N, C-alpha and C positions, 0 to 999 in steps of 0.2 A: 504494500500500500504506500509506504514512504517512497519507494523507488518510482512509483507511478506519479505521485505528487511532484517529486523532484523533476521528473521528465517533462511535466507540464509547466512547472514554474520557471525552469531554466530558460526555455525559449521565450517566455513572456518577459522575463527580466532582461534578456538580451534585446528584445524588441523595444521595451521601454527605454533602455539606455541609448539605443540608436535613434529613437525619436527625439530624445532630449538633446543629443549631439546635433542632429539635423536642425532642430528648433534654434539652438544657440548659434549655429552657423548662418542660418537664414536671417537672424535678427541683427547681424553685423553689417556695417556699411562697407561695401567692397572698395570704396575709395580710400579707406583707412587701413591700407596694408602697411604694417610697420616696416620701415626701412632699416636695415642693419647699418647703414652709413650715417644715421643721425648721431651727432656727437663725435664723428670721426673726420679726419682730414679728407677734404674733397679730392678725388682723383685728379692729378695734374694732366693737362693735355696741351698739345700744340696742334692747331688745325688751320687749314686755309680759310681766309676770309671769303665770305659769300660774294661780296661786291668788288673784291680786288684780287683777281686771279694772280697767283704767284706770291701774294703776301700772306703772312700767317699771324695768328694771335696765340699767345701763350697765357694760360690761365694764371700763371704766377704774377702777371701784370696787375691782377686785382688784389694782391696782398695789401693789407692795410685798409681795405674798403669793404663795406657790406655790399653785397650784390645778389642779384637773382640770375639763375640760369633757367631759361625757359626752353624746353625741348618741343619743337614744332616741325611740321612738314606741310608742303603744299597740298598733299593728298589727304590730309587729316581734316575730317568734317568737324570734329569737336574743337579744333583749333580756331575755327571761325566763331565759335561761341565766346571764347575768352578774348579774342582779338580786340574788340572795342575797349574792354577794360585795360588791356595792356597799352593801348593807344592813350587812354586817359592817364595811366600811370607814367608813361613816357613824357607827356605834356607837363605833368606836375613836377617832374624832375626830382622825385623823392629818393629814388634808388636806381643805380645803373642796372639795366636789364640786358643780359647777354643772350642772344638767340643761338640755339644749337639746332641747325637744320638737319633733321634726322632721316637717314635713308631716303634721300631725295635727290633729284637731279638739280644741279646748280641753276640752270636756266629756268626751271619751273619754280624754284624758290624765289629767284629774283623777280619773276613775273608776278608771283602771288603777292609779294610785298609791294610791288609797284601798284597793283590793283587795290589792295586792302589797306595800305599804309605800313610804314616801318617803325615799330615801337622800340627797336633794339639799338642800343649804343653801338654794338658790334654784333654781327651774325657770322657764325662759322659753319663750315660744312662737315658733317659726319656722315659721309656717303655710305660707308660700309657698316655703320652702327657700332663700331668698336668702343668709342668713347661712351656712347649710351649704355653699353653693357657694363663698362667700368663704373658708371654712376648708378647702376641698378635700375635702369629705365625699363618699365614693363610695357609701355606704349606711349603714344603721344595724345594729348599734351601732358607734360609733367613740368613742375616748376620747383626749383630748389632755392632756399635761402642760405647763403654762405656768409659767415662772419668775417671780421677783419683778419683773423688768424688763418683763414682758409678752411674752416670747419663747417660742415653741413649742419644746419640747425633745424631745418624744416623741409618737408617734401610734400607737395600738393600733387596728388594723382588725379588726373582728369583736368577739365578746364578750371581755371581760376574763376571763382565766382565773386560777386561783390561782397557777399557775406565773409568768405574766406579772406578776401583782401582786407576788409575793414576790421574783422574780429581777430584774425590770426597773423597774417603776413605783415601788414603795416605796423601794428603794435610791436611785433618782434623786431622788425627793422629798426624802429625808433629805439628800442631797448638795446639792441646790439650797437647802434651808432654811439650811444652814451658810454659803452664799455671801452 
């Protein structure tokens, strides 16, 4: 009799545990994937400038400054959502925004910025996506806040929203500027 109850209760317990795990997983925000790079030195890179063929930009040039790295592409539909906010941020001149044109063709990236506006202080080309991999990019768009010491302090997965900009990114930038 005990063996029969155990055989009935064990599958029920496993089922309840699986439902609980599924429930917990579905209740999480997929944009809040923790990055193992938060609090660590930003991966260094030297890449070709998007608008100046033959010239390069080295990320070490940003040492001593708080800055944003925005990963974007001309083929990225979600990049169109955040682009007006990035244009506003650029006009406000609050923080330098460096664009990382990810897995894109140079001509298409240039044409896209010509059509939609260019919010970037500098845009670099990551045609093969290697720098994106180093930075832990899951997809585009993604935005990173980097402090004066070159440490990644925040990662926004998906389009930057007004809420994320006003509640998280800009207050963090102001705090890091004081440090």
